[in-house]
N, C-alpha and C positions, 0 to 999 in steps of 0.2 A: 709834548715836545722835549727832546733831550738836547741841551746846548752845552758844548764842551769847548773849552780853550785850555790848552796845555803848553807850557813852556818850561822846560827843565833840562839841565845838563846831566847826562849819565856818564858812566865810565868810558864808553866807547863812542858816543855820538850825542848830538843835541836833538832832543825830541821837541818838536814844535809843530802843533797842528790845531786847527779849529774846524769844527763841523757841527751840524745839527742833524738830528734823527727824528723822523716823523713818528708820532705815537702809534703803536700797534704794528709798525713795520720793522723789517730786519735790515740793519746796516751792516755791511761786510767790510772788514779791514783785510785787505789783500796785500801780500808782500812776501819776500823771501825770508828765510830764517835770519834773525838779527835786525829786522827792519824796525822793530819797536812795537809790533802788534800786541803781543801779550803784555808788554809794559803798560800800554794804554788801558787794558782791562784791569790790571792791578791798581792803577791810579783811580779808575772809576770805582772800583770796589772799596777803595780806601786802604788797601794794603801797602800802597806806596804813595808818599806825599811829594807832589811836584813843587818846584821852587816858586813858580807862578802859575796862575790859571784860575779857571772857574768851571764848576760842574753844577748844572741845574736841570732838574727834571720836573716838568709840569709846574713850573713857578716855585718849586721848592729848591733852595740852594743847599748843596751838600759840601761844596768846597769853594772858597773864595779867598785867595791869598791877600787881596787888598783889605777885605773886611775881617780877616782872621777867623774865617769859618772853616771848620774841619770836622764834619760829623763822623764819629767812629764807625768802622766797618759794620759792627753788629747792629747799628742803629739805621743803616741805610737799607731801604726796602728793595735790595737787589739780590738776585739769584745768580750764583757763580757755578758753572760747570767746568771743572778742570780737564786738561787734556788727557790725563790718566785716570779720570773719574774720581780718584781719591775716596773710594769706598772702604769702609772698615771691614776687613775680612772676617773678623770674629763676630760681627753682628749680622742679624738676619736682614732681609730686604726691608721688612717693616721697620726695624730699628734704625737702619740706615736712612730711610726716608723721613723717619720721625726725629732724627737727631737734632736738626735745627729748631724744630718746634719745642722739643723737650728742653733744649738749652735756654729757650726763652720762657720756660715754665708755663706753657699753655695747659689748660685743663685736659685731662686724659680723654674725655669724650670728644673734645675738639681735635686732639691729635689723631685719634682713630678715624674721625670723619675726614680730616684733611689728607691723611695718608691714603685712605681708600679712594678718595677723589683723584689724587695725583696718580695712583697706580692705574686707575681707569683711564685717565688721560693718555698715558703712555702704553696702554693695552697690556698691562702685566697683572691683571687680577688673578688671585689664586696662587701667586708665587711669593707671597709676603713672608713665609717662613723659611724660604731657602736662603742660603748664604751665597756671597758673590762667586765663590769657586764653583758653585753648581749651575751658574748661568753662562750663557754664551756671551761673546764680546758685545754683540748688539743689545742684549738684554741688560748687561751691566751699564751700558751707556744710557739706556732708558731709565734705569734706577737712579743714576746720577741726575738726570733731568727731572725725574719725579721728586727727588729731594729738594731741588731748587724750586719747583712749581708748588710744592706743599706750603712754602712760605708766602705764596701768592704775591710774588715780587712785582714791582712796577717796572723793573728793568731786568732783563735776562742777559747774562754775559756768558758766551760760549767760546771757550778757548780750544780751537782745533778739535771740534767734537767728534770728528770721524778719523782722526789721524791714528788712533790706537787700533783700528780695525784692519783686518786683511782686505785685499782688493775686492774679493767677491762679497764679503759681508758689508763693506763700505757701500757698494752699489745698492744693496738691498735696504740698508738703513737710511740712505739719503731720502728716499721718498717718505719713509716713516717720519723722519725728523721734519720734513717739509709739512706733513700733515699736522704734526703736533704744534708747530709754530703758527700755522694758519688757524688752528682751532683755539689756542689759548689767547690769541690776540694781545700779546704783550710786546712792548717795545724791546727789541733785541739787538745786541751788538755781537756779531759772530766773527771770529778770527780764522783765517785760512790762508794757506799758501797755494791752494789748488784753484785754478781758473774756473773749472767746471762747477765747483762748489760755490764760487762767487756768483756765477750766473744763475745757478739754481736757487740760491737763498736770498740774494741781495736785491732789494728794491733800490737801494743806494749803495754804491761801491766806492770805497776809498783805497787808493793804491799808495802804500808807504814804502819808502826806501831810505834807510839810514835816518829814521826819525822825521822825515819830511814827506809832505803830501805831494806825490807826483801828479796825481790826477784823481778826480772824483766826479761821479755822475751815475747815470743809469746804465743798464746793460748795453743799450745801443751805443752810448758814448764810447765805451771801451771797445766794442766790436768795430765801429766805423772810424773812430778818431783816437787811436792810442797815441799817447804823448810821451812815451818812453820805450826804449828798446826792450825793457822787461815785459811790459804789457803786450807789445807787438809779438814777442816771442811766444807768449802764452796764446795769443790769437792765432799764430801760425803764419805771419806775413813778414816780408822784408820791410825794414823800417830805416829811414834815413832822415836826417835833419840838415837844413842848410838855409840859404836865403835866395830870394828871387833876383835874378840878374837882368832878365828881359822878358818881353812877351813876344811870341811868334804869331799869336792870334788872340782872339778875345778870351779863350779859355786855356790855350797851351802856353806854358811858360818854361823858361830855362831856370834850373835851380843849381846853384853852386853848393856842393856838399861840404859840410864841416869835416875836413879830413887832414888838417895839419898843413904841411908844405906842398903836397901833391894835389894839383887841381883836378877835380872830377866834376863834370857837369852832366846833368841828365834833363830830358824833356818830360814834362808831366802835365796832366790835365787837372786844372783847378775845379773842384766840385763845389757846388753851392752849399753853404753852411747856414744852419738856423740862425736867424738874427742878423745875417750879413746883408748890408745894403749896398756895398760896393766891393769891387775886387781889390785884393791886396796890392800895395804899392811895391815898386822895384826897391830892393834892399830890405824888404820885410822878411822876417824869419818864417820858415815854412817846414812842414813835415811831408814826407812822401812814403806811400805804401805801395808795394808791388807784390801781387799774389805769386807765389812760387810756381803755380801751374801755368802762368802766362809767359814764363821765360823759356826760350828755345836755346838749346846748346848746339854748337858746331865745333868740329875738330880743327877747322881752318877758318880764315877770314871769310865771313859769309857775304853773299850778294843778296842782301835782305832789305825790304822796304821799312823794316822797323827802325824808328828814329834813335833808339838807344842800343849801342853795341859796346860791349866791354870785354876785355881780355883778362883772364885770371887763371890762377892755379887751383886745382881741386885739392881742398884740404880735408874733406870728409865726404863719405858716401854712406848713407844709412838707409836701411830698408824700414819703411814705416807702415806697410800694410799691403793690401792687394785690391784690385778692382776687377769687375767682370769684363771679359773680352770674349764676346760670343758665348760659347758654352763653357769656356774655361775661365780661370781666374789668373790674373797677371800681377806680378809683384810691382810695388811702387817704391821708388827711391827718392831720397832727398840728397841733392848734390850741392855742397857748399863751396863757393869759389872765393878765393882771397884776391880782391882787385888791387888793393894797396895795403900796406902794413898799418895804416892809420884808420882804416874803415872797417866796419863790421862785414863779415862775409855776405855775399849775395847767394841766396839759396834757391835752387830750381827744383821742381818736382817732375820726375819723368818715370817712365816704365822701365822695368828691367830689360825688356827687349830693346828699347832705345839705347840704354846704357851699353848693352852688349854690342849693338850695331856700331855705336860711336867709339867702342873700345875705351871706355872711361875707366880711370883708375886714380887713386889718390896720388898726387904729384904731377899729374898730366896738366898741360896747358890747353885751355879751350876758350871759345868765344861764347858769350851769352848775349841774347838780344831780347828786347821787349818793346812794344809800341808805346808811344806817348799816352795813348788812351788807356793803357794798362797800368800806368803809373799815376796813382791818385794823390794829388797834392791838396793840402789844407793848411790853414794858419791857426 
């Protein structure tokens, strides 16, 4: 088990987090650039010293500010794979993978065996005499991982391991990296800003923003209960936060949105949550999700049975793909409406044919409706 507590002030923000990682599993740190993800890895590796905190792995303490424990980086059994791989261009694959072992003065026979085993693990046997410039981007990444694995680390730190690859290579290498991590069975902390990679690799996902933990949990937690606009945007749903003002039925409640001086209320359906024994009380904070595909747009005030109707200005129309329509494929658009100046836009997903029929354009004023049953509320 990896147990981490970090509290330190940096030049741009205050980094404060606490989490545990199960042995043999992968924990993903997810967040935008500047959220503090790579800083956490540097602190774990011992390359950066926090003002306060504690780092322990399998009952061995590597840093404890209260007990004045700070094990040097070279003495921590951790493997670190940098975003740009940091391979030595003048060294062969063998020499790159052997570098850490030789620095620790392991016997030559052991170095040869460890390097061979590591190259087998990443499926690069026979390439030991090539130099990095003779390898593809995916192969270079695997050499960097082999260099870390050759040290037989108890903790593997991966800093944006796929970021340096082009889109096509990234797709190919994802599955290979998943295989490697599954086979080596080492506790891993992986940093990424890509949602799909968080879902692919993370048994446990921690969302960071400006050094603070916004949310943490499993894949299902992020998909079904995002607790920030950042996560909701990654998932692809509309996200609002507010407080419950009243109940219209056992499950349907009215929620006043946090939007400054302009009052906006919507009706939503409370969904059962794990561990919940009673419904939330009036005045309690709540989150609301609305699938863009459940929103209908109208050019004029609609005569609709939908309980939620809003008027807004179209601020963006983006083509996001296509769907099959009979024997043809039809374009799909995401249309974002500005309801008030203090709320995030409401985004609807419609076909290009519907947009053409409605004569939609950026700057136009339209009406958006959705049912209370299509607005999912949770606390």
